[in-house]
N, C-alpha and C positions, 0 to 999 in steps of 0.2 A: 926443594920439595920434589918428590918423584912425580913426573907428569902422569904416570899411570894411575896414581892415587888421587889426582886432583879432583876428579868428579865422582869419586867413590862415595858411598853413603854409609854412614854408621847408624844402625838402628838404635843404638843406645843414646843417640842425641846428635844433632847436627852442629858442626862448627860454623864459623862465619863463611867459609868457602864451600860448604856442603849443602845439598838439597834437603829440605825438611821432609818429614814423612807425609804431611798433608799435601805438599806440592807434588810429591812423587805419585800419590794416589790420584790426584787430579790429572796429572800428565798421562798416567796409564789409562784412565777413563777416557780422556780426550782421544788418545791414539786408538783405543778400542772402538770408539764411535766413528772415527775416520775410516778404519778398516771395514766396519759394518756398512757405512755409507758407500764405500768403494765397491763392496760386494753387491749391494743392491743396485748401484748404478750399472755395474757390469751385467747383472742379470736383466735389468730393464733394457739395456742396449741390445743384448742378445735376443730378447723377446721382440723388440721393435724390428730388428733385422729379420727374424723369422717371419713376422707378420708381413713385412714389406716384401721379402722374397716370395712368400706365399702369394701375396697379392699380384706381384709381377708375373709369377709363373701361371697363376690362374688367369690373369688377363691375357697373357700370350697364348695360353692354351685355348681360352674362349675365342680369341680372334681367329686362331687356326681352325678350330672346330667350326666356327661360323663360316669361314671361307670354304671348307670342305663340304659343309652342309648345303651351302648355296650351289656349289658345283654339282653335288649329287642330285639335288632336286631339279636343277635346270635340265638335266638329261635323263630324268627318270622315265621308266617304262610305264605302261598303263596298268600294270599289275598293282593291286592294292590289298594288302593283308593287314590284319589287326596287329600282328607282331612287328611288321615293318613300320606301321604307323607309330607304335609305342617305342620301339628301340631305335629306329633309324631317323624318324622325324621328330617325335615329341621329346625324347630323352635328351639329345644334344641341344635342341632348341631351348628347353627349360634351363639347361646349364649355362649357355652363353648369354641368354637374356637376363638371367639373374645376376651374372657376373658383370655384364656390361651396362645394363639399364637400371635394375632395381637397386644395386649397391651404389651406383653413382647418382641415382635419383634424376636421371636425364634420359630423354628419348631422342635418338637420331633418326634421320630419314631411312638409313639402311636397316635399322631395327624395325621400323614400321613396316617396311617391305617384307622382312622375314616373318613378322607376325601375320601379315595378310596371307602369305603363302601357307604358313603352318595351319592357321585357323580354317582356311578353305579346304585343305586336305582333311583336317579333322572333321569338318562338317560333312564332307563327302563320305567319309567312313561311317559316321553316325547315321547317315540317311540310307546306308546300304541295307538291303534285306538279307544279305549273305552273312551268316555267322562268322565265316572265315575273314571277312573284310570289316565287320562292324567293330569299332573300338569298344563299345559297351559290352560285347561278349566276354571281354576280359574280366569284368566284374562278377560274372557267374561261372567263370572257368575254374581252373585249379586254384589251390591256395596261394601259390606263388604269383599267378596271374592277377588274382584279386588284390594282392598286396601292391603289386606294381600299379594297377589301375587306381587304387586308393591314393598312393603316394603322388602320382602324376596329377590326379584331379585336385588334390590339395594345393599343389604348387600352382596350378592354374587359378585357383581361388585367390591365392596370394598375389599372383600377377594381375588379376582383375582388380584387387584392392589398390594396387599401385597405379593402374591405369585410371581408375576413378579419381584418385587424388590429383592426377595430372590434367583432368578435364576442366581447366579454368581458362578464361578468355585471354589471359596474357601469354598462354602457352603457344609456342611456335607450332605451325602445322596442326592447328586445333582440329580442323576437319578430318585430317588423317587419323589423329588420336581418337576422335569420336567414332570413326569408322571401325577401327580395330577393337575398340571397347565394346561396340555393339555386337560384333562377331563373337567375342569371347563370352559376353553375357548370354547370348543365344545358346552357345555350347553348354554353359553351366546350367541353364534352365532345363535343357534336355537331359543332362546327366543327373540332375536331382529329381527328375520325374520319371521313374522306371516305367510307368504306364505308357509313356510315349516311345519307349525303345521298340525298335522294329524286330528285334530278335527274341522278344519275350514269349515264353510258353508257360503253360500251367506248371510244368515241372520246375522251372527256374525262376518263377515270379517271386517267390519268397526270398531267395538269395539276392535278387535284384533289388527288392524293396529294402532289404537290410543294408546293402551297399549304399543305396541312395540316402537312407536315413543317417548313416555315418557321416557322409559328406555334408548333409544339412546340419548335423550337430557341429561339425567343424566350422561351418560358416557362422553359426551363432556363437562360437567361442571367442574369447579375447585374443587367442593366438592368431586367428585369421586376419584380424584387423579390418574385417569387411564393414562392420557397422560404423566404425570410425571413418572409413573412406566414404561411405554413403552420406554420412553427415557432412563431410567437407564438400562433397559434390552438390548436395541439395542446397547448401548455403550459397552456392554461386548461381542458383537458378532464379529467374524471374518469370513472369507470366508470358513473356514474348519469346521464350526459348523453344519454339516449335521444332527446330531442327534437332533438338535433344529428346524429343518425345519418346523415341524408341529406347534410348539408353535409360531414361528416367523410368519408363514402365518396366523394363527388364530388371533394373536395379531394385526397385521397390518390390517387385514380384519375388525376387530372390531373398529380399529382406524378410518377407512374411512367411517364407517356407517353413522355418522352424516352428511356427505357431500351429501348423497342421501335423506336427509330429510330437504329440503330447506324451505318448507311451512308446518309446522306441523298442524295437524288437531285440536290439543288441546294444547293450551298454556295459562297458567294463570300466576298470579304474582309470583308464587313460582317456575315456570319452566323457566329456561334460554332458550333463543332462540339459533338457530344453529350458529349464528355469534360468540358466545362464544367458540364453538367447533373449529371453524376455527381459532380463536385467539390462542387457546391452541395448535392446530396443527402447526401453523406458528412459535410460540415462543418456543415450546418444541420439535417438531419433525424435522422441517426443519433446526434447528440449531445444530443437532447432528453431531459431527465430522465424516467424511467419511461415511455419510449415504448411498450413492449409492454404496459404495464398501462393505458395511456390509450385505446388503439384497440380496436375490436371484434375478435373472433377471426377474422372473415372477412377483415378487412384485414390482420391479422397473417399469415395464410396467403399473401396476395399479397406482402407484404414479404419473406417467407421463401423465395420462389421463386428458383431458381438464376439465372434471367434478371435478377434484381435484385442478388443477392449477388455473383455472379461478376464482373460489370463493376465493382462497387464494390471488390472485392478487387484486380482488375487495376489499377485507377486508383490505389489507395493504394500498391501495391508498385512498379509499373513506370513510371507516368507522372507523377503529381502528388504524390508523397509529401511532399516538403518544402513544396510550395505549399499542400497541404491542411493540414498541421500549422501553417503560418503563418496560414492563414485561420482555423483553429479558435482559435488564440491571440488573434488580433485580435478575433474575435467574442466570445470569453470576456471580454476586457477591456472591450468595449463594453457587455456585459450584467452587469458585475461589480456585486454587491450590497454592502451595508454590511458583511456578515460575510465574512471572508476564509477561513473554514474549511470552505467547502462543497466538494462533490465536483467536481473539474475536469471540463470537457467531454470530455476524452479518456477519463476514467473511465466516463462514461455511454456513450460510443461503444463501449468494450470490452464493457460489460455488455449493451448492446442487440445488438451483433453476436453475442455468445455465446448470448444468449437466442433470437435469431432463427434462428441456424444450428443450435442443438443443444437445442431446448426439450424433446425427448424422444428416446428411442433410435431410434424409427422415423423421426423427422424429420431425423436427422443425415445420412442418405444417401437420396437419391431413388432408388428401385428402377429407374426408367427412365433414370437418368443413365448415359450411355455411358462416362464416365471419372470415377467418383467419387473416385479417388485424387487427381486434380488439385484437386478442391474441398478435400480435406484439406490438401494442401500450401499452397494459398493461405490457407486459414483459419488454419493455425498461424502462418504468416509474418506475416499481418496482425495477429493478436493480439499476437505478440511485438514487432512494430514499435511498435504503439500503447502496449503495456504498458511498454516500456523508456522511451519518451518520458514517459509518465505518472509513472513512478517517479523519473525525473530531476527532475521538478517537486516531488513531494510528500515524498520520503524525507528531504530536508534540513530541511523545515519541519514535516512531519506534518500530518494533517488528522483531523477528527473523523469519526465513523461517517456521519452524515447531517446536513445542515443542517436546522434545525427547519422551515423552509418547504418543503424538499424532502421531508422525511420526514412528509408530511401523511397523515392517515388517509384511505384510499380506501374509502368506504362502499359496501356492497353493498345491493341491493334486497331481499334475503331476510330481513332483520331489522334489529335495531338494532346488531348486532355490527359493529365496524369492524376492518379489517385494515390494519396498518402495513406498507407495502411499502418495504423497505430496499434499498439498493444491492447488498448482498451476495446477495440473493435472485436477482438477475440472473445471478450467477456460479454458481448452484447446479449447473447441468449439469457444470461442471468437477469437481465433487466426486463424480461418479458413476463407477462402474467401467466402464460401457459406453462412456463418453466416452474413457477411456484405451484400452480394448480396440479401439475403432474406429481410433484413431490408430496403435496398434501394428500392427494388421492391414495398414494402408496403408503402413507404413514399409518401406524397403528396395526400393521399386519405382521404376524410372525413369519419369517422367511428363512428357509434353510440356506446356509452359507457354508461353502467349502466341504463340509461333511454332512452326512445325514443327521447326525446327532446335534449338530450346532445350529441353533436358531438365533436370529437377530431381528430386532424391530426397528424400523425407521420411525423415530418419534419427532415431535415438534421441537424438542431441544436440539436434535441433530440438524434439522433444517435451519433452526435459528443460528446455530454455530456456523453453518455454511454462509448465510447472508451476513452475519456479523463480520466474518472474515472478508467477504466481498466489500462491505462498507469500508473496512480499514484499508484494504488494498486500493480502492478507488481514492481514498483520502491521500494516500502516500504517493500514488502514481500521477494523480492529476489534481494538484492543490488548488487550481483555479476553479474548475467546475466541481471537483470533489465527488461525493457519492450521489449527486442529484439524480442520475438515471435510475439507480437502484431505489432511492427513496421515493421517487415519483411512482414507481410501480408498487412498492410495498404500501405506501400511504393510501392508495386508491384501490387496492385489492379488496373486494368485499369481504368483510368479516375477519380479515387476518389480524388487524390490530387488536380486535376484541379477543381473539384466541390467544394472542401473546399476553394480554393483560390477565386473562383467566388463569393461565399457567403461572404467571408471576404471583398472582394473588394467592394461589395455593401454596407456593413456596415461601413467600415472604410475610404475608399478613395472616395473623391468627383468625380463626373463624369467629371468635367472639369480638373481633374488632369493629363490627357493625354497631356496637353500642355507642361508639363515639359519634357516628352519624345520627343516631336517634337523638342523642343529647344535644347535638349542635343544630338540629332543625329549628329549635326555638330561638336561636341566636341570629339567624339570617332570615328575616321576615320581609324585608323591603324588596320590591320587585327589582329585577336586574337593571332596568332602564331608568331608575330613579337616582338622581345625584343628591348626596347628602351635604348640607352646608357644613363647612368646617368649623364654624363658630361654636358649635355645641361641644366639640372636643377641646377647643382652645381654653375654655374656662376651667378645665380640670388641671391645667398645668400649674406648677407650684410657684413660679416666679415670672416676672414680667419680661426678663431677658430671654428666657427660653420661649415664652409666648411670642415675642417679636420675631425670633429666628424661625420658629415654626411657620409663621405667616410668610416670612421672606422666602423660604425654600418651597413652600407650597405655591406661592404666587409665580415663582420662576418656572416651576414644573408644569404649570397650567392645569393642575388637577387637584382634587380634594385629597385629604390625608389618606394614609395607607390603610391596609385592610384592618388593622387593629382598631383604628379610629372609626372606620365605617361600621364595623360589626358592633362595637359598643354603642354607637349612636342609634342603631336600629332597634335596640332592645327597648321595649315599652315597660318592662318590669326590671327593677333593680337586681332581682335574683339571677337574671340571665348571665351576668358577668361572673357570678360565683359558680354557676354551672360550668361555664367555659374553663375557669381556673381549675375546677375539680376534674376535668377530663384532659388535662395536659398529657397524662401518661398514655391515653388512647391514641394521641396523634404522634407519639414518639415510637416508631416501629422498632421493636426489640431486636429483631433479626438483623437490623442494619446499623446497630449502635457501634459497630467496629468499622463501618465504612465498607468499601469494596474488598478490603482484605478479609473480611469475615464471611464471605459468600463463596460458593464453589465456582469452578471455572465455567460449568454449563450454565448456571444461573447468571453469571456475569455476562456471558454472551447473549443470553435471552434479554437481560436488562439493557444491555447496550443497544440491541436491535430495537427494543420497544421505545427507548428514550429517543433514539435518532429518528425513528419513523413518526412517532407522535409529535415531536417538536416540529418536524416538517409539515405535518398535517395541520397543526394549530395555526400556522401562518395563514392558511387559506380558509379556515373555519370562520364563518361570520357569526355574529351574536345571536341571530335567530336559530342557527343550527346548534350553537353551544348551549344557549339558555332555554329556549322554548322547545325546540324539537329534541334537544339533549342527544345529539348525534356526535360521535359514536358511543358516548358514555353518559349515563345519568349524572346529575350533579353530586349525588352521594358517592359515586365511583370517582368522580373528578377530585373530590376531597381526599379520598383514599390514595389516589395517585399522587396528589400534591404532598400528602404527609409522607409517603414513601420516598419521594424524591428529596424532600426537605431533610429528612433524617439521613439519607444516603450522602447527600452533598455536604451537609454540615460536618458529619463525622469523618468523611473522607478528607475534607480540608483541615480539620482539626488534628487528625492523626497522621495525615500524609498517605500517599499511595505510591506504588511503583510505576515505572514507565509502561508496564503492560496494561495498566488500568487508565492510562491517560485519555484514550478515546472514549472510554465509558464515562469518565468524569466530565469530559467536554460535552457529550450528548446529554448527560443528566443535568448539567448546569444550564444548557440551552433550553431544555424542556421545562426546567423549574422556573427560569426567567419568563418563559412564555406564559405559564400558568399564573405566576405572581403578577405580571403586568396586566393580564386580563382581570384578575381579582381586584387590582387597584382601580381599574376603570369601572367594573360592575361586580361588586363583591359577591362571592358564592362560598367563601370559606370563613370559619370563625377565627377570631384573633389568636386563640390558643394554638391553632395549627401552625402558624408561621413562627411563633415564639417558643414552641415546645422543645425543640432540640437543645436550645441553649438556656433553658430555664434554670438549670443547676450549675452550669459551667461558664456563665457570662462573667468576665472579669470586670473590675472597676473601670470607670471611663478613662482615667488617666493611663492606666496600664494598657488598655485596648488601643489607645491612640499611639502610645510609644511602640507597641508591638507592630502596628501598621507601618510606622515610619521606618523600622529596620527590616521590613520584609524585602527579600531580594526579588527582583522582577523576573528572573529567568526561570525559577522553579516554584511558581506559586502553587501548582497542584501537587507536586511531589513532596515538598517540604512541609512537615506539620507545623502549623502556625495559626494563632488566633488572628494575626494580621490578614491572612488570606481569607478567613471567614468574613472579616469586616469589608474586604475589597469585593468579594464575589457574592456573598449572601448577607448583606447588611440588614435584611428584613428580620433576622432572628433577634435583633435588638429593637426594643420599642422606639417609636419615632422620636420621642423627646430625648432618649438616650443618644440617638444618632446626632441630634442637634448639639448635645453636650460634647460628643466626640469631635464634631466639626469645629466647635469653638476651641476645644483643646488642641486640635491640629494648629490652629492659628496662633494660639498662645505659645506652643512649642516652637513654631517657626519664628515668632518675634523674639523669643528668648535666645534662640540660636543665632539670629542676626545680631542681637545685642552683644553676645559673646564674641562674635566675629568682628566687632567694632564698626558695624554698619550704622548703628544708632547710638553712638557714644554719648552725645549730648543733644539737647533740644535744638533743632535747626542745623546740626552739624552736617548731616547728609541729606538735607531736604532738597526738593526739586523746585526751582523757581520758574514759573511760566507766566506769560502775559497773554490774556484772552480778550478779544473784542466781543462785546455783547451780541452783536449780530452775526458773528462767525465762530460760535463756540465749537462746533464740530470740526471745522477745518483747522482752527488754531490748535485745538487739543490733539488732533491727529498728527499735525505737523511736528509738534513739540514732544509728544509722549509715545508715538508709535515705535520709535527706534531705541528706546531706553531699556527694553527687555525687563529683567528681574528688578531693576531699580524702581519699577513702578510700585513696589511694596513700600518704598520710603514715603515719608510725608510729602505732600504737595502744597506749596505755597502759591496761591493764585492772586494775581493782580488783574483786575478787570479794567478795561478801557471803554469809556462810553462812546456814544455815537459821534461825538465831536473829536474823538481821538485823544481825550485827556484822561489820565489815570484817575480812577475813583479813590476817594479818601478811605482810609481804614487799614487795619492790620489783620492778617489772616491768622487767627488762633484756632482754626478748625472749621469755623462756620462757612468761610468762603470756599474751601475745598469741597465741603459737602454740597454747597450750592452749585459748584461747578459740575460735580458728578451728576447731580439731579438735572441741571439744565442740559448737559450734553446728551444724556440718555433721552430726555424729553424731546429734544430736537431731532435726534437721530432715529428714534423709534416712531416718529410721526410718519404717517403714510405719505404725506406731501413731500418728504425728503427723498423718497424713492428707494431707500435701503431695505425697508421692511413693509410688508402689507399685512392686512388682517384677514382672518378666515371668515367665510360667509356665514358662519354659525352665529348664534346669539352671544356666545362667549367672546367673540372678537379677539381671538388669540393671535399672537404675532408669529409670522413666518418670514424668512428672507424673501425679498421680492425678486422675481426673475429678471426684472429690468435693472437690477443692481450691477450686473456685469457690464452694462453699457455706460455706466457712470465712470467718471475719472476716479481711479483707485477704489472702485466700488467694493470689490472682493476684499481688498486689504482693509477697508474701513469696517466691514462687517467683522473681520477678525479682531480689529482694534476695539470694537464695541464689546466683544467678548472679554477682553482684558479689562475694560472699564467696569463691566458687571462683576468680574472677579475682584477688582479693587473695592467696589462697594461692599461686597460680602466680606472682604478682608477687614475693612474698617467698621463694619457693623452699621452700614447705612441702608435704609429700606428704600427699594425701588419698586414702585407700584406698577409692575408690568408682568404679564403672563404670556409664556411662550406655548406654541402648539406642541402637543404631545408627540406628534410625528417628528418635529424638529428636535425635541429632546432625545428621542430614540435614535435619531440619526447621529447626534453628537456622541451618544454612548456606543455607537457601532452595533445597534440591535435592529432587528426587523420590526416593522409596524404591522398591526393587524389590518385586514382589509376594510373593516368598518371605519377605521380612522381616516380612510381616504375621503369619506363624505365631508370631513371638515376642510379639506383642501380643494377638491373639485367634485361637487355634488353630481354634476352631469356625468362625468366619467365613472363615478361610483355606481350610479343607477344603470348605466350601460353594461358595466362589468357584471353587476349582480343579475341583470337580465340574461346575459349570455350564460352565466353560471347556472341559473335556475333552468334555463331552457336545455342546456346540455345535459344536466342531471335527469330531466324529464325524458329526453330522448334515449338516454342510456337505460 
């Protein structure tokens, strides 16, 4: 074969020795890509060489120019002219400083010396009264001179930004850097204030003012990087940095200059307007952690001035809200540290704004302000806007109180004591009554905002949104203390809780709703301090099993039956119960039948604030205030509040709510529980009120029990489920139905254990114990305390008499029942030392304080709880009643102050004396 034809290709088809068409196309494509890559690599190599050569040339030129510049200035004459300063001193200086310092981000000792020399010459020129020598006269000279002045001044602003970034403590020669930075800031302050120029005349003042405004606009722009540098500088400050006072004052003064140039005389397409400076200030300065604690008090007064705060408020609300929020988010991600649990920048912005605007009662309103109400309107709307965006970030993930680096101790010079400044301290003005009083005084007035035609009113809803956001922020930032500082203020602010309810009533409850109160007055006739015997209700139950279990549960809880039983027992006429049943609809609030999802955002905030505040107040309201004096609400209004909360919580649990309504549901549930527990103690509501939400949607008992069993514990509030209703609001079921549900739980548990093989045959998995008659508690604790869930199995007991001999007989259930009865009788006896009785006539059981000193005392009390549970599980009646305070503690709920009288009457009397005396003094 001809060697020349060996690798030739036939397009009509390839033989076994030829290349196919597809392989040829792939080879051609690969070779084309290789050639393209080679061209790009060559182009990149040439570009890198150009950049590198340019860098080398610029560096060599900068070094040579620096050497010539130093020789020239070392032997200069005394003559000083503006052109010599600009062309001979400043122009080469800016070139080699930019090439050798700014681009390398490093300052050498030689560079610092050059800066000191240049800045001193420039200051000498600026302080000259001769126009031929003053550098500022270039700004009002010819067009070419003004352009040169503007360009060189801008480069000095960029150099100042670089120097501020270098002012950190780890920097070498920090004192020298601080010195040259102070000189440059002094120069820039003079250059941006034409009124201080010594060559100003009436003829050139307008030109000088225009030149100064252009530089101020450049300082406020993003290109200068000045605000970013000031942010980095202030973050390195603490209270003891007195040596930096001059730099700090000059830097903040220059930062605030754009706020005084609201209408520039010269703005073209290349000059940003002053709104950009306000955006930079809000997103970079107001978000600095601990801003008000880092700066001197004199500068804080400047930041608090209305000429600074008002433009910031206007910009956030009307002009650049979304843009500023985006900018803050981008800045936060660029500065993100290794720990993800720090306070977000929006949180610091809120804290700084509140602290600047409301640091004290007198500072909250400027007496010379012509329209202080407008400040309040903007203040409230800004805080609400930022707070809602902050909560949308942190409520889903949660954050800690303070990042360890942010919660640094700021030491004072007065001693060795150090003070930890936390984020919550910035929000302290919100917890003062004067803060709320000022806002309420400004509410309801029409206020002109932004333009003459625009009017806006600060209403109660706006104030409620502010405090609702504050409650949520306190809950997220400080889970231990929570919103207690805010709630203490709101709860005891005179008349505020009543105003909240009046607004809620107008939104949620129909005006004709009072008919239910009128009808229900006949159903609650017994005085609040009268306890009703439970035997009257027990005879209405249908079977003896339910009757027995009602007695058991009531005895354990140490109280009479629930509100339904109380109210029905108080009726002297049989028609009263029929009246109650006919008014079920009156207690089911129609506007809340869809839960929190069916109400507006404003009403939701108002409802959250009311529920949280009133739940906090109910803890300290005694029975005399609630029932006799009827403070802060009458009993009729208390019933309306209870019906509103009952409908809201029931439908919210039944239909489910989103994460945004979680805190509303938490506060509503807490307030509802407080009212229900108070009604259980001394009834003030009819039975129809508590049962009305579920009157048409209550499922069968077996279904309710099974729904409760499959309810996930992680999302009880957010997932729609009847099981969450049973768990959180069981009072919507009649008491006898709850007893049936309880027995159904036990039946289901026994069935599941049987399916699992735990009770395959009689006696197969039983527990054998031997108990001495005189040591029932000790022997039972020793043999049963460590078996855990096996306690649900049947127990076979063998008793040993005093002689140590086993007693005759087989245990077919009677001996185990006798054992449970004997062990509780011995352990609950006051002589044993585990429990004591209250000094009241009821003689209820509470754990004894001396139990901790007994051997295994605390463990034995826990063991007795399991024994009581075993008795309930097996249907054995134990005739003991526990204190209501003890039951509330087991349930994790607060107890009312009046319940303290059952534990320590003397302490209760003393506390009530202090409370009454304090109220009288106030």
